[in-house]
C-alpha positions in Angstrom: 17.3 9.6 9.7 21.1 9.9 10.0 22.8 9.7 13.4 26.4 10.4 14.0 28.1 9.7 17.4 31.2 11.4 18.5 33.0 9.3 21.1 36.4 8.2 22.5 35.2 4.6 22.4 33.4 3.8 19.2 34.1 0.0 19.8 31.5 0.1 22.6 28.8 0.4 20.0 29.9 -2.5 17.8 27.4 -5.1 18.9 24.7 -3.0 20.5 22.7 -2.3 17.4 23.5 -5.5 15.5 20.4 -7.2 16.9 16.6 -6.9 17.1 14.5 -3.9 16.0 17.2 -1.3 15.5 19.2 -3.6 13.3 16.2 -4.1 11.1 15.7 -0.4 10.9 19.3 0.0 9.8 19.0 -2.8 7.3 15.9 -1.2 5.8 17.8 2.1 5.5 15.3 3.9 7.8 18.1 5.0 10.0 21.9 5.1 9.6 24.3 5.2 12.6 27.9 6.1 12.3 30.6 6.4 15.0 33.5 8.8 14.9 36.6 8.6 17.2 37.2 12.1 18.6 40.9 11.2 18.9 41.1 11.2 15.1 40.6 14.9 15.2 43.4 15.7 17.7 46.5 17.6 16.5 48.6 16.1 19.2 51.1 13.5 18.1 49.8 11.2 20.8 46.1 11.9 19.9 45.6 13.5 23.2 42.1 15.0 23.7 42.2 16.0 27.4 44.0 18.4 29.7 44.0 19.7 33.3 41.1 22.1 34.2 41.9 25.8 34.6 41.4 26.8 38.2 42.6 23.4 39.5 40.5 20.5 40.7 40.4 16.7 40.2 40.3 14.9 36.9 40.8 16.0 33.3 38.6 18.0 30.8 38.1 17.2 27.1 39.8 19.9 25.0 37.6 22.0 22.7 39.8 21.7 19.5 39.3 18.0 18.7 35.5 18.2 19.5 35.1 21.3 17.3 36.8 19.7 14.4 34.8 16.5 14.8 31.5 18.4 14.8 32.5 20.5 11.8 33.5 17.5 9.8 29.9 16.1 9.7 27.6 19.0 10.6 25.2 20.3 8.0 22.3 22.8 8.0 20.0 20.0 9.1 22.0 18.8 12.0 21.1 19.0 15.7 24.0 18.6 18.0 23.2 16.9 21.4 25.6 16.6 24.3 24.6 13.8 26.7 25.4 14.9 30.3 23.9 14.7 33.7 23.8 18.5 33.6 21.1 18.5 30.9 17.3 18.3 30.9 16.1 14.8 31.7 15.2 12.8 28.6 11.7 11.5 28.2 9.3 10.1 25.7 8.2 13.5 24.5 11.8 14.5 23.7 12.3 11.2 21.9 9.3 11.9 19.8 10.6 15.4 19.1 14.0 14.2 18.1 12.5 11.5 15.8 11.3 14.4 13.5 14.9 15.5 12.8 16.9 14.6 9.7 20.3 14.4 11.3 21.4 14.0 14.9 25.0 14.4 16.2 25.4 12.9 19.6 28.5 14.0 21.6 29.7 11.7 24.3 31.8 13.2 27.1 34.3 11.6 29.4 36.5 12.5 32.4 35.1 15.6 34.1 33.3 16.6 30.9 34.0 18.8 28.0 35.2 22.4 27.7 32.2 24.7 28.3 32.9 26.7 25.2 31.8 23.8 23.0 28.6 23.5 25.0 27.9 27.3 24.7 28.8 27.7 21.0 28.4 24.4 19.2 25.9 22.2 21.1 22.2 22.7 20.4 20.9 20.8 23.5 22.2 19.1 26.6 20.3 15.9 27.5 20.5 13.7 30.6 19.0 10.2 30.8 18.6 10.5 34.6 19.7 12.0 37.9 22.9 9.9 38.2 26.4 9.8 36.9 27.9 7.3 34.5 31.5 6.8 33.4 30.9 8.3 30.0 28.3 9.4 27.4 28.3 6.2 25.4 25.5 4.4 27.3 23.2 7.5 27.3 23.9 7.8 23.5 22.7 4.2 23.0 19.6 5.0 25.0 18.8 8.0 22.8 19.5 6.1 19.6 17.2 3.2 20.6 14.3 5.3 21.9 14.3 7.7 18.9 14.9 5.1 16.2 11.9 2.9 17.2 9.6 5.9 16.7 10.5 6.3 13.0 7.9 5.2 10.5 8.4 1.6 9.4 10.6 0.6 12.3 7.9 -1.1 14.4 5.2 -3.3 12.9 2.5 -0.7 13.6 2.1 2.7 15.1 0.0 1.1 17.8 3.1 -0.8 19.1 4.5 2.4 20.6 1.3 4.3 21.3 0.3 1.7 23.9 3.7 1.7 25.7 4.6 3.4 28.9 4.9 7.2 28.8 3.5 7.7 25.3 0.3 9.1 26.7 1.7 10.2 30.0 0.8 7.0 31.8 2.6 3.7 32.5 1.6 0.8 30.4 -1.1 -1.6 31.6 -0.2 -5.2 32.7 0.3 -7.7 29.8 -0.6 -11.4 29.8 -0.1 -14.3 27.4 -0.6 -18.1 27.3 -1.1 -20.2 29.4 -4.4 -19.0 30.8 -3.3 -20.3 34.2 0.2 -20.3 35.5 1.2 -21.7 38.9 -2.4 -21.3 40.0 -2.6 -17.7 38.9 -5.3 -16.8 36.4 -5.3 -14.2 33.6 -7.9 -11.5 34.4 -11.2 -12.7 33.1 -12.0 -9.5 31.3 -9.1 -10.1 28.8 -10.8 -13.3 27.7 -14.2 -11.8 27.2 -13.8 -10.6 23.7 -15.4 -7.3 24.6 -12.9 -4.9 23.2 -14.5 -1.8 24.7 -14.5 -3.3 28.2 -10.9 -4.5 27.7 -9.8 -1.0 26.7 -11.5 0.5 29.7 -9.8 -2.1 32.0 -6.4 -1.4 30.5 -6.8 2.3 30.9 -8.0 1.9 34.5 -5.0 -0.4 35.3 -2.6 2.2 33.7 -4.0 4.9 35.9 -3.7 2.7 39.0 -0.1 1.7 38.3 0.9 5.3 37.5 -0.7 6.6 40.7 1.2 3.9 42.7 4.6 4.1 41.1 4.9 7.5 39.4 2.3 9.9 41.0 4.4 12.8 39.5 3.1 11.8 36.0 -0.5 12.0 37.2 0.1 15.5 38.5 1.5 16.5 35.1 -1.6 15.4 33.3 -3.9 17.4 35.6 
């Protein structure tokens, strides 16, 4: 998979994917991630990319020209252009799985009061939000998308089971996890996990997942019904 990020602050990404699982995916050429400074596509001598909003109001809006030229410089017939914005549909595991099937993602990061609507209407394939809150810019949401999508690519994790057992993959939150020591500060690991009975362990884990989901995210239970 190839991922291109259009941003005003490419330096924000410098160290984020230089560690852990995603770095290994990049080193193994499973995914490639490239960052493009939208200012490089400005025709303004000062590399200006924003202007006052028509109709008045606070803040500035990112101009369509530089964004259009940035998209056109890397877009192919296989590309999917995603704009990360709180105005989009909320991102979830199902969407991450869907995007992991694509060959090329272009992720557009907004700033200020957002981007000119004409770019969204004509050149963006999908608007995605990582939650019902507002951040300073689209860089952190872009990092979230890259991480969550990349780890689903074949060969990134040690096995498919690694992500199939995680929260949200099957619509439930993940069951509790325990490791050594068997007793910690007087608290014992649930005895069932030490039984060696894999069927019973699986039943316990599923039951605990349902309990946790009902307690913390009852909305997910309703979706499964």
